C-alpha positions in Angstrom: -29.5 24.2 23.6 -30.1 20.3 21.9 -28.6 21.8 18.5 -25.8 23.2 20.3 -25.3 19.3 21.9 -26.2 17.7 18.7 -23.3 20.1 16.9 -20.7 18.8 19.2 -21.6 15.4 19.1 -21.5 15.3 15.2 -17.9 16.8 15.9 -16.5 14.3 18.9 -17.8 11.4 16.1 -16.2 12.9 12.8 -13.0 14.0 14.5 -12.4 10.7 15.9 -12.9 8.9 12.9 -10.6 11.0 11.1 -8.2 10.4 14.5 -8.5 6.3 13.6 -7.5 7.0 10.0 -4.4 9.3 10.9 -3.5 6.6 13.1 -3.8 3.9 10.5 -1.5 5.6 8.4 1.1 5.9 10.9 0.4 2.3 11.7 0.5 1.7 7.9 3.4 3.4 6.8 5.8 0.9 5.7 2.9 -1.3 4.9 3.8 -2.6 1.1 0.7 -1.8 -1.0 -1.1 0.3 1.5 -2.5 3.6 -0.2 -3.0 6.8 2.4 -6.4 6.9 3.7 -8.0 10.7 4.7 -11.4 10.9 6.2 -14.0 12.9 4.0 -15.6 15.3 6.5 -19.3 17.2 5.4 -21.0 20.2 7.0 -24.1 18.6 8.1 -27.5 19.9 7.0 -29.5 21.7 9.6 -32.8 21.6 8.3 -34.6 20.3 5.3 -37.9 20.3 3.9 -39.9 18.3 1.2 -40.5 21.5 -0.6 -38.3 21.8 -3.8 -38.4 25.5 -3.4 -36.8 25.1 0.1 -33.3 25.6 0.5 -31.5 23.5 2.9 -29.7 25.6 5.7 -26.0 24.6 6.2 -24.0 26.9 8.7 -23.5 26.0 12.1 -24.9 22.6 11.4 -21.9 20.2 12.7 -19.8 17.9 10.4 -20.0 14.4 9.7 -17.6 11.7 8.5 -19.3 10.6 4.7 -16.1 8.6 3.5 -12.9 7.2 3.7 -11.2 8.4 0.4 -8.0 6.4 -0.6 -5.0 8.8 -2.1 -4.5 6.8 -5.6 -3.9 8.0 -9.3 -4.7 5.7 -12.1 -2.4 7.2 -14.6 0.9 6.6 -12.3 -0.5 3.4 -11.2 -0.8 2.1 -15.0 2.4 3.3 -15.5 4.0 1.2 -12.7 2.6 -1.7 -13.5 3.8 -1.2 -17.4 7.4 -0.5 -16.1 7.2 -3.6 -13.1 6.5 -5.7 -16.0 9.1 -4.7 -18.4 11.5 -5.1 -15.3 10.2 -8.4 -14.5 11.1 -9.6 -17.9 14.4 -8.1 -18.2 15.4 -9.6 -15.1 14.2 -13.3 -16.0 16.0 -13.1 -19.2 19.2 -11.5 -18.1 19.3 -14.1 -15.1 18.9 -16.8 -17.1 20.9 -15.6 -20.1 23.6 -15.2 -17.4 23.3 -18.9 -16.1 23.6 -20.0 -19.7 26.9 -18.5 -20.0 28.2 -20.1 -17.1 26.8 -23.6 -18.3 28.4 -22.7 -22.0 31.8 -21.8 -20.3 31.4 -25.1 -17.5 33.3 -27.3 -19.9 35.6 -25.0 -21.7 34.8 -27.1 -25.0 37.0 -24.4 -27.1 39.7 -24.8 -24.9 40.1 -28.9 -25.2 39.1 -28.6 -29.1 42.3 -26.4 -29.5 44.5 -28.9 -27.1 43.2 -31.6 -29.2 44.6 -30.0 -32.3 47.5 -29.0 -30.6 48.8 -32.3 -29.3 47.8 -33.9 -32.4 50.3 -31.1 -34.5 53.0 -32.3 -31.5 52.5 -36.2 -32.4 53.6 -34.8 -35.9 57.0 -34.9 -34.8 57.3 -38.2 -33.3 54.4 -40.5 -35.0 55.4 -43.1 -33.8 56.2 -42.4 -29.9 53.7 -43.8 -27.2 53.5 -40.6 -25.2 52.1 -38.0 -28.1 49.6 -41.1 -29.1 48.4 -41.2 -25.7 48.4 -37.4 -25.0 46.5 -36.8 -28.4 44.1 -39.6 -27.2 43.6 -38.2 -24.1 43.1 -34.7 -25.3 40.7 -36.0 -27.7 38.8 -37.8 -24.9 38.7 -34.1 -22.9 37.6 -32.6 -26.1 34.4 -34.9 -26.0 34.0 -34.9 -22.2 33.6 -30.6 -22.4 31.2 -31.1 -25.2 29.3 -33.3 -22.9 29.7 -31.3 -20.0 28.6 -28.1 -21.7 25.7 -30.0 -23.2 24.4 -31.5 -19.5 25.1 -27.6 -18.2 23.0 -26.4 -20.8 20.5 -29.1 -20.1 20.4 -28.3 -16.5 19.7 -24.9 -17.2 16.8 -25.5 -19.5 15.2 -27.7 -16.6 15.9 -25.0 -13.9 14.1 -22.4 -16.1 11.1 -24.5 -17.4 10.7 -25.2 -13.4 10.5 -21.4 -12.3 8.2 -20.6 -15.5 6.0 -23.3 -14.3 6.2 -21.9 -10.7 5.7 -18.5 -11.8 2.5 -19.9 -13.8 1.2 -21.9 -11.2 1.7 -18.4 -8.8 -0.2 -16.8 -11.8 -3.0 -19.2 -11.4 -3.2 -18.4 -7.8 -3.2 -15.0 -8.0 -5.8 -14.6 -10.7 -8.1 -16.5 -8.4 -7.6 -14.4 -5.0 -7.9 -11.1 -7.6 -11.4 -12.8 -8.4 -12.7 -13.2 -4.8 -11.4 -9.5 -4.1 -13.7 -8.4 -6.8 -16.3 -10.3 -5.4 -15.8 -8.9 -1.8 -15.6 -5.3 -3.7 -18.9 -5.4 -5.0 -20.3 -6.4 -1.4 -18.8 -3.9 0.4 -19.9 -0.4 0.9 -17.8 1.6 -1.3 -17.2 4.6 1.2 -15.9 2.5 4.4 -12.7 1.6 5.2 -12.9 -2.0 4.5 -13.3 -1.2 0.9 -10.5 0.9 1.0 -8.7 -1.9 2.8 -9.9 -4.4 -0.2 -8.8 -1.6 -3.1 -5.6 -1.7 -1.4 -5.1 -5.7 -1.7 -6.4 -5.5 -5.2 -3.4 -3.1 -6.4 -1.0 -5.3 -4.5 -2.7 -8.7 -6.0 -2.4 -6.7 -9.8 0.9 -5.1 -9.4 2.1 -9.1 -8.7 0.5 -10.2 -11.6 2.2 -7.5 -13.5 5.4 -8.8 -12.4 4.5 -12.0 -14.0 2.8 -11.2 -16.9 2.0 -7.9 -18.8 -1.7 -6.9 -18.0 -4.1 -4.2 -19.0 -6.3 -3.4 -16.3 -10.2 -1.7 -16.2 -12.0 -1.0 -13.2 -15.6 -0.9 -12.8 -17.8 1.4 -10.7 -17.3 -0.8 -7.5 -13.7 -1.2 -8.2 -14.1 -4.6 -9.4 -10.6 -5.2 -11.8 -11.1 -6.8 -15.3 -7.8 -8.0 -16.8 -6.8 -8.7 -20.0 -3.1 -9.7 -21.5 -1.2 -6.4 -22.7 -1.2 -6.0 -26.2 -4.4 -8.3 -26.8 -7.8 -8.7 -26.1 -7.0 -12.0 -24.4 -9.0 -12.2 -20.8 -7.1 -13.2 -18.0 -10.2 -12.0 -15.4 -13.3 -11.0 -16.1 -16.0 -9.9 -13.3 -15.2 -12.8 -11.0 -14.5 -15.9 -13.4 -10.7 -16.0 -14.1 -9.0 -17.7 -17.0 -6.4 -20.8 -16.4 -2.5 -19.8 -17.5 -1.1 -23.2 -18.8 2.7 -23.3 -19.8 3.8 -26.0 -22.7 6.9 -27.2 -23.2 8.2 -28.2 -27.0 10.5 -31.0 -27.4 13.7 -28.6 -27.9 12.8 -26.8 -24.5 11.2 -23.9 -26.2 8.0 -23.0 -24.0 5.0 -21.3 -25.0 1.4 -20.2 -22.9 -2.1 -20.4 -23.7 -5.0 -19.3 -21.9 -7.9 -21.3 -21.2 -11.1 -19.2 -21.1 -13.9 -19.7 -18.6 -16.0 -20.4 -22.0 -13.8 -23.8 -22.6 -11.9 -21.9 -25.5 -8.2 -22.1 -25.3 -5.9 -19.1 -26.8 -2.5 -19.1 -27.4 -0.7 -16.2 -25.6 2.1 -14.2 -26.4 3.1 -11.5 -23.3 5.0 -8.6 -24.0 6.3 -8.2 -20.2 6.6 -9.8 -16.8 8.4 -13.1 -16.0 7.0 -15.3 -18.0 8.0 -13.2 -20.8 11.5 -13.4 -20.3 11.4 -16.8 -19.2 10.0 -18.0 -22.8 12.3 -15.5 -24.2 15.4 -17.1 -22.6 13.7 -20.3 -23.3 13.9 -19.7 -27.2 17.8 -18.4 -26.7 19.0 -21.3 -24.7 17.2 -23.9 -26.9 19.0 -22.2 -30.0 22.5 -22.4 -27.6 21.9 -26.2 -27.6 21.0 -26.6 -30.8 24.2 -25.0 -32.1 26.2 -26.8 -29.6 24.8 -30.2 -30.7 25.9 -29.2 -34.6 29.3 -28.2 -33.6 29.9 -31.5 -31.7 28.2 -33.6 -34.7 30.5 -31.4 -37.0 33.6 -32.2 -34.7 32.9 -35.7 -34.6 32.2 -35.9 -38.3 35.6 -34.2 -38.8 38.1 -36.2 -36.8 36.5 -39.3 -38.1 36.5 -38.5 -41.4 40.1 -37.0 -41.5 41.1 -40.3 -39.5 39.4 -42.4 -42.6 41.9 -41.2 -44.8 45.1 -42.4 -42.7 46.8 -45.5 -41.8 46.7 -46.7 -38.0 50.0 -47.9 -36.1 48.6 -51.4 -37.2 49.0 -50.8 -40.5 45.1 -50.8 -41.0 43.0 -48.0 -42.1 41.5 -45.4 -39.6 38.5 -45.9 -37.8 36.4 -43.9 -36.0 37.5 -42.3 -32.8 34.4 -40.7 -31.9 31.3 -42.0 -31.4 28.2 -39.7 -31.3 24.3 -41.0 -31.1 22.7 -37.3 -30.9 23.6 -34.6 -29.5 26.9 -32.9 -27.7 25.7 -35.0 -24.9 26.5 -38.2 -26.6 29.8 -37.8 -28.2 32.4 -39.9 -26.4 35.7 -41.6 -27.3 35.1 -44.8 -29.6 38.7 -46.7 -28.7 40.8 -46.5 -25.8 43.4 -47.4 -28.0 46.1 -44.8 -28.9 47.6 -47.4 -31.7 44.4 -46.6 -33.5 45.2 -43.0 -34.5 45.9 -42.7 -37.5 49.0 -41.2 -38.2 50.3 -42.4 -41.5 49.1 -41.0 -44.8 47.9 -43.8 -47.2 51.3 -43.2 -49.4 53.2 -44.6 -46.3 54.7 -41.0 -44.9 54.4 -41.3 -41.2 53.1 -38.2 -40.1 51.1 -37.3 -43.7 47.6 -37.7 -42.2 48.4 -35.9 -39.0 50.0 -33.1 -41.0 46.5 -33.2 -43.1 44.8 -32.4 -39.8 45.6 -29.0 -39.1 44.0 -27.4 -42.4 40.7 -28.8 -41.3 40.6 -26.4 -38.1 40.2 -23.3 -40.3 36.9 -22.0 -39.8 35.9 -25.5 -38.0 34.4 -26.3 -34.7 37.3 -24.8 -32.8 36.1 -21.6 -34.1 32.6 -22.1 -34.0 32.9 -23.1 -30.5 34.4 -20.0 -29.4 32.2 -17.6 -31.8 29.2 -19.2 -29.6 30.6 -18.4 -26.2 31.7 -14.6 -27.2 28.2 -14.0 -28.8 26.1 -15.0 -26.1 28.3 -13.1 -24.0 27.1 -9.8 -25.8 23.8 -11.2 -25.6 24.5 -11.3 -21.5 25.9 -7.6 -21.3 23.0 -6.3 -23.4 20.6 -7.9 -21.0 22.1 -6.6 -18.2 22.2 -3.4 -19.6 18.3 -4.1 -20.2 17.8 -5.3 -16.6 19.3 -2.3 -15.3 17.7 0.4 -17.3 14.0 -1.2 -16.7 14.8 -1.9 -12.9 15.7 2.3 -12.7 12.1 3.1 -14.7 10.2 0.8 -12.3 11.9 2.4 -9.1 11.4 6.0 -10.2 7.6 4.9 -11.5 7.0 3.2 -8.0 8.5 6.4 -6.0 5.9 8.7 -8.5 3.2 6.7 -7.6 4.0 6.7 -3.8 3.9 10.3 -3.7 0.6 10.4 -4.0 -0.5 7.1 -2.0 2.4 7.2 0.2 2.3 8.4 3.7 4.3 11.2 4.8 4.7 11.2 8.4 5.1 15.1 9.2 1.8 15.5 7.2 0.2 13.0 9.4 1.6 14.6 12.6 0.0 18.0 11.5 -3.2 16.2 10.8 -3.1 14.4 13.8 -2.7 17.8 15.5 -5.3 19.6 14.0 -8.1 16.9 14.1 -7.2 16.6 17.8 -7.9 20.3 18.1 -11.1 20.0 16.7 -12.3 17.0 19.0 -11.5 19.0 21.9 -13.2 22.3 20.5 -16.5 19.4 19.7 -15.9 18.4 23.2 -15.8 21.6 24.6 -18.9 22.8 22.6 -21.0 20.0 24.7 -19.1 20.7 27.9 -20.1 24.2 27.6 -24.0 23.3 26.5 -24.1 21.3 29.5 -23.0 23.8 31.7 -25.5 26.7 30.2 -28.3 24.0 30.4 -27.3 23.4 34.2 -26.9 27.2 34.8 -30.4 27.6 33.1 -32.5 25.2 35.8 -30.1 26.4 38.4 -32.2 29.5 37.9 -35.2 27.5 38.5 
């Protein structure tokens, strides 16, 4: 009779735990990072002995909840992390290349340079006219202003990109530190309890976040604690409960690089192959290239205009003085004079528009075409980056959906389990009730 009561009590306890697990699943069905739980039920041994030849009896001995199992597939998790890292890198690169495209077009420099040559060509028809001279000088000022505007916009894009990279690096360091804390808790927690499953959820959520920042390779020990290394290298980002420190470095031209300060004090260069930081480092290199190309175009434009000017005679009969001043890159180019009479329209042999006519051949393969080509090439890069971002995002969504097939919550399945465990709970309670009634009947006999 006592065994019957114990069987009923064990069933009530076990199925109560199973019902609680179902309830947790339903409540957290939409919680990001939550993996489905299940209660591991095991038949209880009725009796056992110290004799090694004795076989334990299992039948009709009750049931016990031995662990809380977490639905998870390590292979699918690894694939999803790679997809997350690739998508984050492509997205970061696409966003900043698009921003750079906007910056390159902000000043409409190619159009302004074309407008200058057009104004000079028009002036050749009336080299002595005040209005054509003023229009040409104004167009030249507009071209210089467009180059400055474009350079300033590219500078702001580079600064914004660097700020995002620094913010991402700081967040990465914070996440590595948080994961180290989770590792410590996992080693201390009961590996079969719900607390351990909750810590594992938080561990995997943090690893997903870190993967979005920088691509990592993950290995787990027997307690579930994670060790992270930089994907594609042996550089350790997190070993045991000690995280490394990630540092962002910026070159004089705006290019970015990463370094890992190991707990041992050594510093290793890092070249991420995925994650937002990989995309930002790549985009920073592209922006630096575009800025260098723009500076070269501005310097050549100033040299072309001033060289042409030096070969002519201005309205005052003086040799042509520089019309543009440039102290370095495109952000410094500007008009050197506001006097339209100083435009050297005449040639040295006395032809009033001789030098203006000599200006037009300088357009062939010059700064005008180079500026237009720079914008066009970058536009192609943006289109390619956008296609890559779309493809990687699709792959990421598919990988996450595949992972959710294992770890996600199916409410229909939970409803079925709820009914099953409710019935089992009620049956266990009925066993206790029957045992009590039977015992009372026996007592009543006496």
